N, C-alpha and C positions, 0 to 999 in steps of 0.2 A: 684473345679468346672472345668470340662473339657471344653476345647475351642471348638467352633463350626466353621463351614466353613464361617460363617458371621463375625467372629472375624477378624479384620485386621491383627492380629498377628498369625493367624492360619497357621500352617505349614502342608502341605499335606504329608502323608507318602509315596506318590509316587514321590515326588520331585517336583521342580518348573515347569518342562516341562509338567507334567500332568495337572497342574493348568492353564497353559498358554492357552490351547486350549478350555477351557470352557467359556461360556458366562459370562460377568462381570455384574451380576445383583446385585452387592453390591455397597457400597458407592464409589464415584470417588476418595476419599482420599486413597483408597486401591492401586490405581495405583501409587500414590506418594510413598507409602510404598514399592511397588515393585521396583520403580526406585531407591530408596535409597539402597535397597538390591543389585541391579545390580551395582551401583556405588561402593559399598563396595567390590564387587568381582573383581574389577579392579586390575590389577597387573602392575608392572613396564614394563612388556613386551607387554602391550596392545598397538596395533598399530592403524593405521587409519581404518582398516577393523573392528576392535572391536568397535570403536566409531561410525562408520557408522551403524553397527548392533544395537548398543544402540539407536541411533536416529531413526532408522526404527521401532524399537519395541515400542517406546513411543511417537513419533511425526508423524503427518500426512505428506503426501508428499508436501502439500502446507502450512505447518505450519510456523508461524512466532514467534520470540522471541524478546520481548521488555524489555529493562532495562531503568528505569528513576531514576535519582539521582541528587544531587546537589554537585558540587565541589567548590573549592575556587574561580574559575573564572566564576561561574554561573551554572544554571541548565543544565543537559545533558539528552538526550534521544537517545537511539540507538535501531534500529530495524533491525534484520537480518533474512534471509530466511532459508529455510530448508537445503540447501546445506552448509550453514555456521554454523549451530547449532552444529554438532559434534566437530568441531574445537574449538568452544567456551568452551565446557565442558573440553576438553583436556587442554586448556590453564590454567584453574583453577589449575590443578594438576602440570602443568609445573612451576607455580609460587611458589612452595614449599609446596603445600597443600597435605596432606596424607589422609585426610578423608573429605567427603562432604555429607551432608544430609539436608533435609528440614523438618521442624516441622510446622504443621498446627493446629491452635487452633481456635475453635468457627467459623468454616467456614460455609457459607451459600450456599445452592445449589438451582438452578433453572433449571427446565426441560423444554426443547423446543421440537419441532418436530424432529429435527435431531441432537441436541446437548445438552450438559449439561454444565452449567456454575457454577463454584465454585469460590466464592468470600471469601477470607480469609484476614481479616484486621489485624490479628496477626500471621503473618508468620515469621519464623526465619530460615535463612540459616546459618548453622553451618559449619565452616571449621576449621580443625585442621592443624596447620602449624608445620612442623618439622624444617624448616630453614627460615630465618636466625637464629631463636630461637624458642623454643617450646612455641607456643601461640595458644589459642583457640579464634576464632573470631566469634561473634554472630551478624549477620546482620539482622536487623528487618525492616519489611515493610509490604506492602499490595501485595498479590499475587492473580491475577485473571486468572483463567484457563478456557478454553473452550474445552471440550471433544466431540468427535463424539459419538453419541448414537448408537453404534453397538457392535458387539462381541469383537472387538479389543479395543475399548475405548481409542483411542490415542488422544494426545493433538493437538489441532488445533491452538490455540493462547495462548501464555504465556506472561504475563505482570507483571513484578515485580517492584514495586515502593519502593525504599529504603528510609527510614526515618532516621534511626540512626544505629550505630554499636558500639560494645564494644569489646575490645581486653583484654583477660584475661591471666595473667601470673601466674603460680603456685607460692605459697609462698616458696616452697622448693628451687626454682631457685633463688629467691631474697635472701634467707638466705645464699645460697652458695657464692654469690658474694656481700655480705654486706660490705666487706672491700675493694672492688675494685670500685672506683668512675667511671672509664671509662665504665665498664660493666653495672653499674647501669644507667649511662646516655644513653647507648645504649638500655637498656630494657625499658626506659621511652619513647622512640620514637615509633611512630606507624609504623607498617610494611605493612599496607594497606591504601587505600583511599576509604572511605565509604564501607569498607568491601571487596573491590576488589583489587587484586594484580596488580602490574604494567604490568605483562604479559597480563592479561585480559583487562585492560584499553587500552593498545597499540593495542591489537587485535580489540577491538571495534572501535577504531579510524581508523584502517585499513579497517574495514568492510564498512565504509562510502565510500571508493573507490571501494572495491570489489563488493558491492551489485549491483551497476549499471552495472558492467561488467559481470554479470551472463549471460546476453543474448549473449554476445560475446563468452564466454566460452562454452555455450551450442551449439552455432552454429559451433564453431570449433570442438567440440566433435562429432557432428552429421554429418557434411558435410566434415570434414577433410580439412578445408580451412586454409590458412595462417592468422595470426592475422590482417594483413593489409587488406586482402580480406574480412574478417569478419566485420571489421569496415566499409569498403566501403558499403557492402551489408546492414548492419543495418542502416547506415546513409541514404542510398538511399531509403529504405523502409519508414523510418520516414519522409523523405522529400516528398515522394509520398502521405503519409497520410495528410501532412500539406497543400500541394498545390492542392490536389484532390478536385474538386468542389462538393458541397453537392448534393446528388442524387435527390430524389423525394420530401423530406419534404419541400423544398423551392418552388417547382413548384406548389404544391397543393394550397397554399394560393393565388397565383397570378391567378390561374384558377378560383377560387371562386370569386375573385374581378371582373374579367372580366364578369362573369355571372351576377353579381349584377349590373354592369354598363349597360349591355345589357337589363336587366329586367327593370331598371329605364328608359332607353331611350325608350324602347318599350311602357312602360306605358305612358310616356309623349307624344309619337307619337299617341297613341290611343286616348288620351284625346284631342288632337289638333283638330280632326274633319276633315271636308272636305277641309278646308283652307290649312291644312298641305299637303294634297295630291296634290293640285294644284301647290304648290311651293316646291315640294319635291326635285327636282334636285338642286335648289339654296341652300336649307338648307344642303344637303349632301356636296356640295362644301364648304360651310362655315364651317361646322362641321369638315371636313377633315383638313381645314387650321388651325382651332383653336386647334384641337388635336395635330397637328404637332408643332404648335408654343408653346403649353403648355408643350410638352415633351422635346423639344430641347431648351435649354437656349439661349437667345440672338436673337431668331427668332421672338419673340412676338413684338418687336419694329418695325418690317418691315411688312407692310400690304401685304397680299396675296403673301407671299414669296414662291418660288418654288425652289426645289433642282436641277432642270434641267438647264444646261448651256444655256445662251442666245446666241445671234448671235455673239456677240463680245467676247465670252468666259467667260462672267461673270456667277457666280454661282447663282446669285439672280437677279430677275427682277420682276417688278410689272405687274399686269394684270388689265384690265378694261373691263367692260361689256357695249357693245354698245346697243342702243335702240332696235335694231333688235334681241338681245339675243345672239350675237356672242361675242367671247372673242377677245380682241385686246391687244397686248403686248406693254408695255411701258418700255423703257430702260433708 
């Protein structure tokens, strides 16, 4: 039976470049198959430009890659951005790996407006090690991918949760060194930790420091500033955002409260009748004093307190009302 273009193992007679520019209306797993093929085409001479092109083809500009696993000292979780993803894949091969590919089984797909989510609970990352000894490592876990729903269908988020791993050594190698206890003892030791090499683990630890420095590196590349000036500029901008007063959201509720107070006061004044009109001046004076004493702590204990200095320079003095309606100061 001949293969069709919808077959994930279909090979176009026009080569991979002809297939690259057509819309990806097939299963998202086909992109993982293409990524495996691209990783197999890697050579020893592949430099940083090759890895940048690899990440550009399969990852979005704002993509993130997350690895979760548990080591002897506890659970670990590392998240790196788009600029650090190429280096992550290159460190896998620098640790002695000669081949890397992913196998997805029984994955579930969910389509959204602008993205496609692939959830594979039975994902296996297979790495073939040539040194320190010939070993095949199968790292099993759950892989959750989010693709952009467009013609390129690149990965936006990559989250691989490692559950277990197995290191497989060929029987032929064991038979060759059956009489050598030292070699057998060396073969019995693991060459990875949760399926990851020491090169990759050290790089992930380094990314904890490198990831927050991406803003400094980007500013240095854009404005050609010295590292010290980049740090000063970033810290100053963050300080401005911290000390900047909130703009309008905090003023709106205060304005509404003032309107409510005015409405309540106007309602009470309208219900007071003619008696309130005859003694309006006295009530205004009392209300002003009460509002001032209620807003300023400590002034409520002093009756009729004023903020104007008295004759002797005191900030507070009391006032009294004479029978004729005039105010008389008491010091």
